[in-house]
The first five atom37 places (N, CA, C, CB, O) and aatype in JSON, in Angstrom:
{
  "aatype": [12, 14, 12, 10, 9, 11, 15, 13, 15, 10, 6, 1, 19, 7, 1, 16, 1, 7, 15, 19, 13, 10, 7, 11, 10, 3, 17, 10, 2, 11, 12, 8, 10, 1, 1, 12, 7, 12, 6, 16, 7, 2, 6, 0, 7, 7, 19, 6, 15, 7, 1, 0, 16, 10, 9, 11, 1, 19, 11, 6, 12, 12, 5, 11, 6, 2, 19, 10, 16, 7, 17],
  "atom_mask": [
    [1, 1, 1, 1, 1],
    [1, 1, 1, 1, 1],
    [1, 1, 1, 1, 1],
    [1, 1, 1, 1, 1],
    [1, 1, 1, 1, 1],
    [1, 1, 1, 1, 1],
    [1, 1, 1, 1, 1],
    [1, 1, 1, 1, 1],
    [1, 1, 1, 1, 1],
    [1, 1, 1, 1, 1],
    [1, 1, 1, 1, 1],
    [1, 1, 1, 1, 1],
    [1, 1, 1, 1, 1],
    [1, 1, 1, 0, 1],
    [1, 1, 1, 1, 1],
    [1, 1, 1, 1, 1],
    [1, 1, 1, 1, 1],
    [1, 1, 1, 0, 1],
    [1, 1, 1, 1, 1],
    [1, 1, 1, 1, 1],
    [1, 1, 1, 1, 1],
    [1, 1, 1, 1, 1],
    [1, 1, 1, 0, 1],
    [1, 1, 1, 1, 1],
    [1, 1, 1, 1, 1],
    [1, 1, 1, 1, 1],
    [1, 1, 1, 1, 1],
    [1, 1, 1, 1, 1],
    [1, 1, 1, 1, 1],
    [1, 1, 1, 1, 1],
    [1, 1, 1, 1, 1],
    [1, 1, 1, 1, 1],
    [1, 1, 1, 1, 1],
    [1, 1, 1, 1, 1],
    [1, 1, 1, 1, 1],
    [1, 1, 1, 1, 1],
    [1, 1, 1, 0, 1],
    [1, 1, 1, 1, 1],
    [1, 1, 1, 1, 1],
    [1, 1, 1, 1, 1],
    [1, 1, 1, 0, 1],
    [1, 1, 1, 1, 1],
    [1, 1, 1, 1, 1],
    [1, 1, 1, 1, 1],
    [1, 1, 1, 0, 1],
    [1, 1, 1, 0, 1],
    [1, 1, 1, 1, 1],
    [1, 1, 1, 1, 1],
    [1, 1, 1, 1, 1],
    [1, 1, 1, 0, 1],
    [1, 1, 1, 1, 1],
    [1, 1, 1, 1, 1],
    [1, 1, 1, 1, 1],
    [1, 1, 1, 1, 1],
    [1, 1, 1, 1, 1],
    [1, 1, 1, 1, 1],
    [1, 1, 1, 1, 1],
    [1, 1, 1, 1, 1],
    [1, 1, 1, 1, 1],
    [1, 1, 1, 1, 1],
    [1, 1, 1, 1, 1],
    [1, 1, 1, 1, 1],
    [1, 1, 1, 1, 1],
    [1, 1, 1, 1, 1],
    [1, 1, 1, 1, 1],
    [1, 1, 1, 1, 1],
    [1, 1, 1, 1, 1],
    [1, 1, 1, 1, 1],
    [1, 1, 1, 1, 1],
    [1, 1, 1, 0, 1],
    [1, 1, 1, 1, 1]
  ],
  "atom_positions": [
    [[0.8, -1.2, 0.0], [0.0, 0.0, 0.0], [0.85, 1.27, 0.0], [-0.91, 0.0, 1.19], [0.55, 2.19, -0.77]],
    [[1.89, 1.37, 0.83], [2.71, 2.59, 0.8], [3.28, 2.88, -0.58], [3.83, 2.48, 1.8], [3.45, 4.04, -0.95]],
    [[3.59, 1.81, -1.35], [4.12, 2.03, -2.69], [3.08, 2.72, -3.57], [4.55, 0.69, -3.33], [3.43, 3.59, -4.38]],
    [[1.82, 2.35, -3.42], [0.75, 2.98, -4.19], [0.63, 4.45, -3.81], [-0.58, 2.25, -3.95], [0.44, 5.29, -4.69]],
    [[0.72, 4.75, -2.54], [0.62, 6.14, -2.09], [1.79, 6.96, -2.63], [0.59, 6.22, -0.55], [1.61, 8.11, -3.04]],
    [[2.96, 6.4, -2.62], [4.14, 7.12, -3.11], [4.05, 7.39, -4.6], [5.4, 6.33, -2.82], [4.57, 8.41, -5.07]],
    [[3.39, 6.51, -5.37], [3.33, 6.7, -6.81], [2.2, 7.64, -7.24], [3.16, 5.36, -7.49], [2.12, 7.98, -8.42]],
    [[1.33, 8.06, -6.32], [0.22, 8.95, -6.65], [0.68, 10.39, -6.68], [-0.92, 8.78, -5.65], [1.46, 10.82, -5.83]],
    [[0.19, 11.14, -7.67], [0.45, 12.58, -7.7], [-0.73, 13.29, -8.35], [1.77, 12.9, -8.45], [-1.33, 12.77, -9.3]],
    [[-1.06, 14.46, -7.85], [-2.18, 15.22, -8.4], [-1.92, 15.69, -9.83], [-2.48, 16.42, -7.51], [-2.86, 15.92, -10.59]],
    [[-0.67, 15.84, -10.2], [-0.35, 16.28, -11.55], [-0.8, 15.25, -12.6], [1.14, 16.53, -11.68], [-1.05, 15.61, -13.75]],
    [[-0.9, 13.99, -12.2], [-1.28, 12.93, -13.14], [-2.8, 12.7, -13.19], [-0.59, 11.64, -12.76], [-3.27, 11.87, -13.97]],
    [[-3.57, 13.44, -12.37], [-5.02, 13.3, -12.37], [-5.59, 14.13, -13.51], [-5.62, 13.74, -11.0], [-5.25, 15.3, -13.67]],
    [[-6.47, 13.51, -14.31], [-7.07, 14.21, -15.44], [-8.05, 15.29, -15.0], [0.0, 0.0, 0.0], [-8.63, 15.21, -13.91]],
    [[-8.24, 16.29, -15.84], [-9.11, 17.4, -15.51], [-10.5, 17.28, -16.15], [-8.46, 18.71, -15.93], [-11.37, 18.1, -15.89]],
    [[-10.69, 16.28, -16.97], [-11.99, 16.13, -17.63], [-12.98, 15.43, -16.69], [-11.85, 15.33, -18.94], [-12.59, 14.68, -15.79]],
    [[-14.25, 15.7, -16.93], [-15.29, 15.07, -16.12], [-15.39, 13.59, -16.44], [-16.64, 15.76, -16.34], [-15.13, 13.16, -17.56]],
    [[-15.76, 12.84, -15.45], [-16.02, 11.42, -15.68], [-17.34, 11.27, -16.42], [0.0, 0.0, 0.0], [-18.21, 12.13, -16.32]],
    [[-17.49, 10.19, -17.15], [-18.75, 9.96, -17.85], [-19.27, 8.57, -17.52], [-18.57, 10.13, -19.38], [-18.5, 7.65, -17.26]],
    [[-20.59, 8.44, -17.53], [-21.24, 7.18, -17.22], [-22.23, 6.87, -18.32], [-21.94, 7.23, -15.84], [-23.03, 7.72, -18.7]],
    [[-22.18, 5.65, -18.83], [-23.14, 5.18, -19.81], [-24.3, 4.57, -19.02], [-22.5, 4.15, -20.83], [-24.17, 3.48, -18.48]],
    [[-25.42, 5.28, -18.97], [-26.53, 4.86, -18.11], [-27.1, 3.5, -18.48], [-27.62, 5.89, -18.15], [-27.54, 2.77, -17.6]],
    [[-27.09, 3.15, -19.76], [-27.58, 1.85, -20.17], [-26.75, 0.73, -19.57], [0.0, 0.0, 0.0], [-27.3, -0.27, -19.1]],
    [[-25.45, 0.89, -19.58], [-24.56, -0.12, -19.01], [-24.7, -0.17, -17.49], [-23.1, 0.16, -19.39], [-24.67, -1.25, -16.9]],
    [[-24.87, 0.98, -16.87], [-25.04, 1.03, -15.42], [-26.34, 0.33, -15.01], [-25.03, 2.48, -14.92], [-26.36, -0.39, -14.01]],
    [[-27.41, 0.54, -15.77], [-28.68, -0.14, -15.51], [-28.53, -1.65, -15.66], [-29.77, 0.37, -16.46], [-29.02, -2.41, -14.82]],
    [[-27.85, -2.09, -16.7], [-27.61, -3.51, -16.92], [-26.8, -4.11, -15.76], [-26.87, -3.74, -18.26], [-27.13, -5.18, -15.26]],
    [[-25.76, -3.4, -15.35], [-24.92, -3.88, -14.25], [-25.74, -4.0, -12.96], [-23.73, -2.92, -14.03], [-25.57, -4.96, -12.21]],
    [[-26.62, -3.04, -12.71], [-27.48, -3.11, -11.53], [-28.4, -4.32, -11.6], [-28.3, -1.82, -11.39], [-28.59, -5.01, -10.59]],
    [[-28.98, -4.59, -12.76], [-29.86, -5.76, -12.92], [-29.1, -7.06, -12.69], [-30.49, -5.76, -14.31], [-29.62, -7.97, -12.05]],
    [[-27.88, -7.15, -13.19], [-27.09, -8.35, -12.99], [-26.79, -8.55, -11.5], [-25.78, -8.27, -13.79], [-26.84, -9.67, -10.99]],
    [[-26.48, -7.46, -10.81], [-26.2, -7.55, -9.38], [-27.44, -8.03, -8.62], [-25.74, -6.19, -8.83], [-27.34, -8.9, -7.76]],
    [[-28.61, -7.47, -8.95], [-29.84, -7.88, -8.27], [-30.16, -9.34, -8.55], [-31.01, -6.99, -8.7], [-30.63, -10.05, -7.66]],
    [[-29.92, -9.79, -9.75], [-30.16, -11.2, -10.07], [-29.26, -12.11, -9.25], [-29.94, -11.47, -11.56], [-29.7, -13.13, -8.72]],
    [[-28.0, -11.73, -9.14], [-27.07, -12.56, -8.36], [-27.43, -12.56, -6.89], [-25.64, -12.06, -8.53], [-27.17, -13.54, -6.19]],
    [[-28.02, -11.49, -6.41], [-28.43, -11.41, -5.02], [-29.78, -12.09, -4.8], [-28.51, -9.95, -4.58], [-30.24, -12.19, -3.67]],
    [[-30.4, -12.57, -5.87], [-31.68, -13.25, -5.75], [-32.85, -12.32, -5.55], [0.0, 0.0, 0.0], [-33.89, -12.73, -5.04]],
    [[-32.7, -11.08, -5.93], [-33.76, -10.09, -5.72], [-34.54, -9.79, -6.97], [-33.17, -8.83, -5.18], [-35.61, -9.17, -6.9]],
    [[-34.05, -10.2, -8.1], [-34.77, -9.99, -9.35], [-34.64, -11.25, -10.17], [-34.22, -8.74, -10.13], [-33.53, -11.7, -10.46]],
    [[-35.76, -11.82, -10.55], [-35.74, -13.06, -11.33], [-36.66, -12.9, -12.51], [-36.15, -14.27, -10.47], [-37.88, -13.03, -12.38]],
    [[-36.12, -12.63, -13.66], [-36.93, -12.41, -14.83], [-37.43, -13.68, -15.49], [0.0, 0.0, 0.0], [-38.38, -13.61, -16.27]],
    [[-36.84, -14.84, -15.2], [-37.2, -16.07, -15.89], [-38.19, -16.94, -15.14], [-35.97, -16.85, -16.17], [-38.74, -17.87, -15.72]],
    [[-38.41, -16.66, -13.88], [-39.31, -17.5, -13.09], [-40.74, -17.01, -13.22], [-38.88, -17.53, -11.62], [-40.99, -15.97, -13.82]],
    [[-41.68, -17.75, -12.66], [-43.1, -17.46, -12.8], [-43.46, -16.07, -12.29], [-43.92, -18.51, -12.06], [-44.27, -15.38, -12.9]],
    [[-42.86, -15.66, -11.18], [-43.18, -14.36, -10.61], [-42.59, -13.2, -11.35], [0.0, 0.0, 0.0], [-43.11, -12.09, -11.29]],
    [[-41.51, -13.43, -12.06], [-40.86, -12.39, -12.83], [-40.21, -11.33, -11.98], [0.0, 0.0, 0.0], [-39.94, -11.53, -10.8]],
    [[-39.97, -10.18, -12.6], [-39.29, -9.08, -11.93], [-40.12, -8.55, -10.77], [-38.99, -7.95, -12.92], [-39.56, -8.2, -9.73]],
    [[-41.44, -8.5, -10.92], [-42.28, -8.0, -9.84], [-42.11, -8.83, -8.57], [-43.74, -7.99, -10.27], [-42.08, -8.29, -7.47]],
    [[-41.99, -10.15, -8.72], [-41.78, -11.02, -7.58], [-40.45, -10.68, -6.91], [-41.81, -12.49, -8.01], [-40.36, -10.68, -5.68]],
    [[-39.43, -10.41, -7.7], [-38.13, -10.03, -7.16], [-38.19, -8.73, -6.4], [0.0, 0.0, 0.0], [-37.56, -8.58, -5.35]],
    [[-38.96, -7.76, -6.91], [-39.1, -6.48, -6.22], [-39.84, -6.67, -4.9], [-39.86, -5.48, -7.11], [-39.48, -6.07, -3.89]],
    [[-40.86, -7.52, -4.92], [-41.6, -7.78, -3.68], [-40.68, -8.4, -2.64], [-42.81, -8.71, -3.96], [-40.76, -8.06, -1.46]],
    [[-39.81, -9.31, -3.07], [-38.85, -9.93, -2.16], [-37.91, -8.89, -1.6], [-38.06, -11.03, -2.87], [-37.61, -8.89, -0.4]],
    [[-37.43, -7.99, -2.45], [-36.52, -6.93, -2.01], [-37.21, -6.04, -0.98], [-36.03, -6.11, -3.2], [-36.62, -5.71, 0.05]],
    [[-38.44, -5.64, -1.26], [-39.18, -4.78, -0.34], [-39.37, -5.47, 1.0], [-40.54, -4.39, -0.94], [-39.2, -4.85, 2.06]],
    [[-39.71, -6.75, 0.96], [-39.92, -7.51, 2.19], [-38.62, -7.57, 3.01], [-40.41, -8.94, 1.87], [-38.64, -7.38, 4.22]],
    [[-37.5, -7.83, 2.33], [-36.22, -7.94, 3.04], [-35.81, -6.6, 3.65], [-35.13, -8.43, 2.1], [-35.3, -6.56, 4.77]],
    [[-36.02, -5.51, 2.92], [-35.65, -4.19, 3.43], [-36.53, -3.83, 4.62], [-35.77, -3.13, 2.31], [-36.05, -3.31, 5.62]],
    [[-37.83, -4.1, 4.5], [-38.76, -3.8, 5.59], [-38.37, -4.57, 6.85], [-40.2, -4.13, 5.19], [-38.36, -4.0, 7.95]],
    [[-38.06, -5.87, 6.71], [-37.65, -6.67, 7.85], [-36.38, -6.12, 8.49], [-37.43, -8.13, 7.43], [-36.26, -6.07, 9.72]],
    [[-35.43, -5.72, 7.66], [-34.18, -5.17, 8.17], [-34.44, -3.87, 8.93], [-33.19, -4.94, 7.03], [-33.86, -3.65, 10.0]],
    [[-35.3, -3.01, 8.38], [-35.58, -1.74, 9.03], [-36.35, -1.94, 10.34], [-36.38, -0.83, 8.1], [-36.13, -1.21, 11.31]],
    [[-37.24, -2.93, 10.38], [-37.94, -3.22, 11.62], [-36.97, -3.75, 12.68], [-39.06, -4.24, 11.37], [-37.07, -3.39, 13.86]],
    [[-36.04, -4.58, 12.26], [-35.05, -5.13, 13.18], [-34.2, -4.02, 13.8], [-34.15, -6.14, 12.46], [-33.83, -4.09, 14.97]],
    [[-33.9, -3.01, 13.01], [-33.08, -1.89, 13.48], [-33.93, -0.78, 14.12], [-32.27, -1.31, 12.32], [-33.41, 0.28, 14.45]],
    [[-35.23, -1.04, 14.31], [-36.16, -0.08, 14.91], [-36.26, 1.21, 14.13], [-35.73, 0.23, 16.32], [-36.46, 2.28, 14.71]],
    [[-36.13, 1.14, 12.82], [-36.3, 2.32, 11.98], [-37.78, 2.56, 11.69], [-35.52, 2.15, 10.66], [-38.21, 3.7, 11.57]],
    [[-38.54, 1.47, 11.59], [-39.96, 1.58, 11.25], [-40.84, 1.32, 12.47], [-40.31, 0.6, 10.13], [-41.69, 0.43, 12.44]],
    [[-40.64, 2.04, 13.53], [-41.48, 1.83, 14.7], [-42.91, 2.21, 14.39], [-40.96, 2.65, 15.9], [-43.18, 3.28, 13.84]],
    [[-43.83, 1.32, 14.74], [-45.24, 1.58, 14.51], [-45.78, 1.04, 13.21], [0.0, 0.0, 0.0], [-46.96, 1.23, 12.92]],
    [[-44.98, 0.37, 12.4], [-45.45, -0.17, 11.11], [-45.94, -1.56, 11.32], [-44.35, -0.15, 10.04], [-46.39, -2.2, 10.37]]
  ]
}
């Protein structure tokens, strides 16, 4: 790690803005959700079933952390 820090210099950092291809970013997000088991386009429930699973998991997590008191 120290070698990496020593080789860094601000003079070598580019001045142009970074760019993002939104189509690729959307695809990458879908692949991540599929691997996490939160989106399944090929099964009977489809993507909607995956979203419902995601919502359920997030709600359970928030209840466990007492974020959703009274729900």
